[in-house]
C-alpha positions as CSV (number, residue, x, y, z in Angstrom):
1,X,-10.6,1.7,-54.1
2,X,-12.5,-1.7,-52.7
3,X,-13.0,0.1,-48.9
4,X,-15.2,2.4,-50.7
5,X,-17.0,0.0,-52.5
6,X,-20.0,-0.8,-50.3
7,X,-20.1,2.7,-50.3
8,X,-21.0,2.3,-55.1
9,X,-25.1,3.2,-55.4
10,X,-24.8,1.1,-58.5
11,X,-21.6,-0.9,-57.4
12,X,-22.1,-4.0,-60.6
13,X,-20.8,-0.8,-63.3
14,X,-17.1,0.7,-62.1
15,X,-16.5,2.7,-65.1
16,X,-13.1,0.7,-66.7
17,X,-9.8,3.6,-67.4
18,X,-10.5,3.8,-70.5
19,X,-13.9,5.4,-70.5
20,X,-12.8,7.9,-67.6
21,X,-10.1,8.5,-69.9
22,X,-12.6,9.3,-72.8
23,X,-14.8,11.3,-70.7
24,X,-11.3,12.9,-69.5
25,X,-10.8,14.3,-73.1
26,X,-13.9,15.4,-74.1
27,X,-14.5,17.0,-70.7
28,X,-11.2,19.0,-71.3
29,X,-11.5,19.6,-75.1
30,X,-15.1,21.0,-73.6
31,X,-13.3,23.8,-71.7
32,X,-11.1,25.1,-74.2
33,X,-13.2,25.6,-77.1
34,X,-17.1,26.1,-76.2
35,X,-16.4,27.0,-72.8
36,X,-13.1,29.4,-73.0
37,X,-15.5,32.3,-73.9
38,X,-17.3,32.2,-71.5
39,X,-14.6,32.2,-68.9
40,X,-12.8,34.5,-70.5
41,X,-16.0,36.6,-71.2
42,X,-17.3,36.5,-67.8
43,X,-15.6,39.6,-66.2
44,X,-16.8,42.3,-68.7
45,X,-20.1,40.8,-68.7
46,X,-20.5,41.1,-64.8
47,X,-19.2,44.0,-64.9
48,X,-21.8,45.3,-68.1
49,X,-24.3,44.0,-65.4
50,X,-23.3,46.0,-63.0
51,X,-21.9,44.0,-60.5
52,X,-19.4,45.2,-57.6
53,X,-15.8,43.6,-58.8
54,X,-13.7,46.1,-57.4
55,X,-15.7,47.2,-54.1
56,X,-14.3,46.6,-50.5
57,X,-15.2,45.8,-47.7
58,X,-16.4,42.4,-48.8
59,X,-20.3,42.2,-48.2
60,X,-21.7,40.1,-45.1
61,X,-21.5,36.9,-44.4
62,X,-25.5,36.6,-43.9
63,X,-25.8,38.6,-46.9
64,X,-23.8,36.3,-49.5
65,X,-25.5,33.2,-47.4
66,X,-29.0,34.2,-48.8
67,X,-27.7,35.3,-52.0
68,X,-26.4,32.2,-52.7
69,X,-29.5,30.4,-50.9
70,X,-31.8,32.0,-53.4
71,X,-29.3,31.6,-56.4
72,X,-29.5,27.4,-55.7
73,X,-33.3,27.8,-55.6
74,X,-33.8,29.2,-58.9
75,X,-30.9,27.1,-60.6
76,X,-33.0,24.0,-59.4
77,X,-36.5,25.0,-60.5
78,X,-34.5,26.4,-64.6
79,X,-32.7,23.1,-64.1
80,X,-36.1,20.6,-64.0
81,X,-37.6,22.2,-66.2
82,X,-35.0,22.3,-69.0
83,X,-33.4,19.5,-67.9
84,X,-37.4,17.6,-68.0
85,X,-37.4,19.6,-71.8
86,X,-34.0,17.9,-72.5
87,X,-35.5,14.3,-72.7
88,X,-38.6,14.9,-75.3
89,X,-37.5,12.9,-77.6
90,X,-35.7,15.4,-80.4
91,X,-34.1,17.5,-77.3
92,X,-33.0,13.9,-76.2
93,X,-31.8,12.7,-79.8
94,X,-29.7,15.5,-81.4
95,X,-28.1,17.2,-77.1
96,X,-29.3,15.2,-74.1
97,X,-28.5,12.2,-75.5
98,X,-25.0,12.8,-74.7
99,X,-24.7,12.8,-70.9
100,X,-26.2,9.9,-71.2
101,X,-23.3,7.9,-72.5
102,X,-23.0,7.1,-68.4
103,X,-26.1,4.5,-67.1
104,X,-23.7,4.8,-63.7
105,X,-22.1,8.3,-63.3
106,X,-19.2,9.7,-62.2
107,X,-17.4,12.6,-60.8
108,X,-15.9,13.9,-64.9
109,X,-19.2,12.9,-66.2
110,X,-20.9,16.2,-64.4
111,X,-20.0,18.2,-68.0
112,X,-20.3,15.5,-70.4
113,X,-21.9,16.8,-72.3
114,X,-23.5,18.6,-75.3
115,X,-22.7,22.1,-76.1
116,X,-25.8,22.6,-76.1
117,X,-26.6,21.7,-73.2
118,X,-24.0,23.2,-71.8
119,X,-25.0,27.0,-73.2
120,X,-28.9,25.8,-71.7
121,X,-28.2,24.7,-68.2
122,X,-25.7,27.6,-67.8
123,X,-28.7,29.9,-68.1
124,X,-29.6,28.6,-65.3
125,X,-26.0,28.3,-63.3
126,X,-25.5,32.1,-64.0
127,X,-28.7,33.5,-64.8
128,X,-29.8,34.2,-61.2
129,X,-26.5,36.3,-60.1
130,X,-27.4,38.4,-63.3
131,X,-31.3,38.9,-62.6
132,X,-30.3,39.3,-58.5
133,X,-27.8,42.2,-59.7
134,X,-30.9,43.5,-62.6
135,X,-33.0,44.2,-60.4
136,X,-31.1,45.4,-57.4
137,X,-28.1,46.3,-58.3
138,X,-26.6,44.7,-55.1
139,X,-24.7,41.7,-55.9
140,X,-20.9,41.3,-55.2
141,X,-19.2,39.1,-57.8
142,X,-17.4,36.9,-54.8
143,X,-20.5,36.1,-54.0
144,X,-21.1,35.1,-57.4
145,X,-17.8,33.2,-57.7
146,X,-18.6,31.4,-54.8
147,X,-22.0,30.5,-56.1
148,X,-20.6,28.4,-59.1
149,X,-17.8,26.8,-57.0
150,X,-20.9,25.5,-54.8
151,X,-22.3,24.6,-57.6
152,X,-19.8,22.1,-59.4
153,X,-19.5,21.0,-56.4
154,X,-23.2,19.8,-55.9
155,X,-23.4,18.9,-59.9
156,X,-20.0,16.7,-59.0
157,X,-21.2,14.9,-56.0
158,X,-24.6,14.5,-57.7
159,X,-22.3,12.6,-60.4
160,X,-20.2,10.6,-57.9
161,X,-22.0,7.7,-58.1
162,X,-21.7,6.9,-54.4
163,X,-23.8,7.3,-51.2
164,X,-21.6,8.8,-48.2
165,X,-23.2,8.0,-44.5
166,X,-22.0,11.8,-44.2
167,X,-23.8,13.0,-47.8
168,X,-25.7,16.0,-47.1
169,X,-28.8,14.3,-47.9
170,X,-28.6,12.2,-44.7
171,X,-28.8,14.9,-43.0
172,X,-31.2,17.7,-45.0
173,X,-33.9,15.2,-46.7
174,X,-34.8,18.3,-49.5
175,X,-31.3,17.9,-51.0
176,X,-31.0,15.4,-54.0
177,X,-27.5,14.1,-53.9
178,X,-26.1,11.5,-55.6
179,X,-28.5,8.9,-54.4
180,X,-30.7,10.8,-55.9
181,X,-29.8,11.8,-59.4
182,X,-27.9,8.1,-59.4
183,X,-31.1,6.6,-60.4
184,X,-32.0,9.8,-62.8
185,X,-29.0,8.2,-65.1
186,X,-29.8,4.8,-64.0
187,X,-33.2,5.0,-65.4
188,X,-33.0,7.6,-68.1
189,X,-36.4,9.2,-66.9
190,X,-37.1,10.7,-63.4
191,X,-35.6,13.0,-61.5
192,X,-34.5,15.7,-62.9
193,X,-33.9,18.2,-60.5
194,X,-30.2,19.3,-59.8
195,X,-30.3,20.2,-55.7
196,X,-33.2,19.7,-54.3
197,X,-36.1,17.0,-54.8
198,X,-39.3,18.8,-54.0
199,X,-40.2,19.6,-57.7
200,X,-39.8,16.2,-58.0
201,X,-42.0,15.2,-56.0
202,X,-44.9,17.9,-56.4
203,X,-44.8,16.9,-60.6
204,X,-44.5,13.4,-59.5
205,X,-41.2,12.7,-61.7
206,X,-39.8,10.5,-58.6
207,X,-42.6,8.1,-58.6
208,X,-40.1,5.5,-60.0
209,X,-37.1,6.3,-57.7
210,X,-39.3,6.1,-54.6
211,X,-40.7,2.4,-55.7
212,X,-36.8,1.7,-56.1
213,X,-36.3,2.8,-52.4
214,X,-38.7,0.6,-51.5
215,X,-37.1,-2.2,-53.1
216,X,-34.0,-1.8,-51.8
217,X,-35.1,-1.3,-48.3
218,X,-36.8,-4.8,-48.7
219,X,-34.3,-6.7,-50.1
220,X,-32.2,-5.1,-47.4
221,X,-34.3,-6.1,-44.9
222,X,-35.1,-10.2,-46.3
223,X,-31.1,-10.0,-46.5
224,X,-30.5,-8.8,-42.7
225,X,-33.3,-11.6,-41.6
226,X,-31.2,-14.4,-43.3
227,X,-28.1,-13.3,-42.3
228,X,-29.7,-13.5,-38.9
229,X,-31.3,-16.5,-39.0
230,X,-27.9,-18.6,-40.5
231,X,-25.9,-16.7,-37.4
232,X,-28.7,-18.5,-35.2
233,X,-28.5,-21.6,-37.2
234,X,-24.6,-21.6,-37.4
235,X,-24.9,-20.5,-33.1
236,X,-27.1,-24.0,-32.1
237,X,-24.8,-26.3,-35.0
238,X,-21.5,-25.6,-32.5
239,X,-23.9,-25.4,-29.2
240,X,-25.0,-29.4,-30.3
241,X,-21.6,-30.1,-30.9
């Protein structure tokens, strides 16, 4: 959509219909083969770990909120180190390279990954709920379903390729978002986190991203100054006439 181009992070790279269809076919194939057993066995596994699946009333919204917040923190930490490990030579070549076929990602590319990567990074998504349930015996499956929905929204947003004024990172400074993850796909290294920015900040793996943002800001400032000078020059020319 032309009206959305100003929000496109890499506006010179627009995925063609052929590229999007290639991604769609692979994601569907993955869902109906690699992920299908996990999807079908999810509920029984939750029951095996002692998760509440039939009890009412549902947990309070405050309990749901802090548990999902905990899952976000756990998943982000797990993902940072697992993702960083997947950039190690052999693991990148044989597993993670599949996900990096798109240097300018789009929503569907969030799930475009090697089967092994689906298992590895998926462990971070479901590992938090299973661990909390094992330790506390106090977790409702409704909370887990809400968590998975939010995690999927987060992954799609991070791969969307668009940075809108309403994007969460503009309101929550430590949220990663598309602005952060798009640079990872563009540069192929750094910015390994999913939801938050703190691990990349503490480990210095966002240094290239920070330099890139400074150059972007300087470029925009220069363009604004040039536009202002051009407008002043035009105004003087009109006045002289």
